[in-house]
N, C-alpha and C positions, 0 to 999 in steps of 0.2 A: 639464518633460518634454513631448516632442512625440509625437504619435501617428503611427506610421510603419509602413505595410504593407511597406516595403522592407527591414525587418529579417528577413523570412522566410529569406533565404539565410544570414544569420548564425546564426539559430536552427537551421536544418538542419545547418550545419557543426558547431555546438556539440554538438547531439544525436548526430551521427554519431561524434564523437570521444569522447564521455563515456558511460559505462555506468551511473553511479550518481548519485542525487540525494538531497538531504536533504529529507525530508517533515516539515512542521511541522503538528501537530494541536493541538487544545485539549483539555486534561484538567481540566474544571471551573475554567477561568480560568488554569490553569497551562500554559504552552507545553510541548510535548513534541516532540522531534526524533528522527527515525529515518532511518538510512541505508538506501536502497532501490535495488534494481535497477529499471530502468524501460525502457519502450519508448514510442514516440510514433507516433500515426497519421499517415498520409501528409499529411493536410490540416492537421496541427498543432493540431487542435481537442481532442484527448484525449491524456493521458499515462496509460499503463497500468502498474499495479504489481500484484504478487501478495503476499498476506499470509495468515497463519493467522487464522482467525476468533476464536481465543482470545487474540490479542495485544492489548495496550493500544491500539496505534494503530488497530486495527479498532474497538474499543469507542469510542474517541474520535471517529472519523469517523461512526459510527452516531449519536452524540449530537449532533455538530456537523459537518456535511459540508463546511464552509468550510476549505480547506487552502491551503498554499503549498508549493511545491517549489523548492529552490535547486539549480541546476546550474551548475558553473563549470569552467574549464580551468586553474586555477592549478597551478603547479609547485613552490610553496613556496620561491620565490626572491625576492630583492629587486626584480627586474624585473617581478614580477607586478603591482605597483601600476599600471604603465603598459600592460602587454601582455596581461593576462588579461581574460577576458570572463566575466561572470556573468549569469544570467537568473533572475528570480523568476517562477515560473508560479503564478498565483492561479486557483483554481477550486473547483468542487463535486465532492467524491469520493463515489462510490456503488458499492456492490457491483453487479456486472453480472448481469443475469438470465440464466438458462440458455440462452435462445434466441440470445443473442449472445456468450455466454461463450467458445465454441469459437474463433471468429475472433480475438478479442482475446488469448486464451491462446496461440494459435498465433503471433500477431504478437510477443508477449513471448518465446516460446520460440525463435523464429528468432534473436533477439538474445541470448538467455541460455540456450543449450541445456544448460549445466551445471546449471540449476535444474529440469530435467525431473522428477527424483525428488520434489522439493518440490512441484512443480505437480500431481503425481499423488496427493498425500495427500488424504484425505477432508475435512480441515479447511481446505485451501487454497482461497482464493477470489480471483477477479479483481476488482480495483477500478479503475474508470475515473474519472479526474479530467477533467471537462469544463472546459476552460480559458476563463476570462472575460478574462484579460489576461496578457500577458508584459511584464515590465519588464527590459530588457536594459541592462546597464552595461558600458561599455568605456572604455578610455583614462582610467581612474580616475574621471572625472566625467561622461562622456557618457552620458546616460540617454535611452533611447527606449522607447516603449510601443507594443504592438500588441494590439488587442482583436479576436479572431477573430469574435465574434458581430456585430461592427459591419461586417465585410467583406460587401459586396454581391457575390453571384455571379451573373453573367449567363450564361445558357445559350442556345445556339442550337437552334432546333427545326426 
């Protein structure tokens, strides 16, 4: 697997075309998967999901914040083997504090306005997954990785 910052355009294209991800959490050593609507920040460093505080996935991530999200563009056809793209986003999931909740909730609702009613419920919370790595698989066997925290940003002053 090679580390490749140039996969960012492929990630952006995939995220623009897909609205749902599979979130994998840990339930006392037992993997647990949940289908989640998601949004991603412009810098690709965070994936944002909303959940109810009373759900198993929320309890799981409070116990173990390490999660993975799978996002893909398959069409359930034989040609998916060669043509589809899948990314596994690995990171730490945490409930967002009230001071930044509004901005991330808004980012999420711009992408999923149909979930505004759910987002307004008292037990709904914003969870941010701070991404440590993306592993992008394309053409069946081509695997590339990007680690956002390893990216050096140079700013002009």
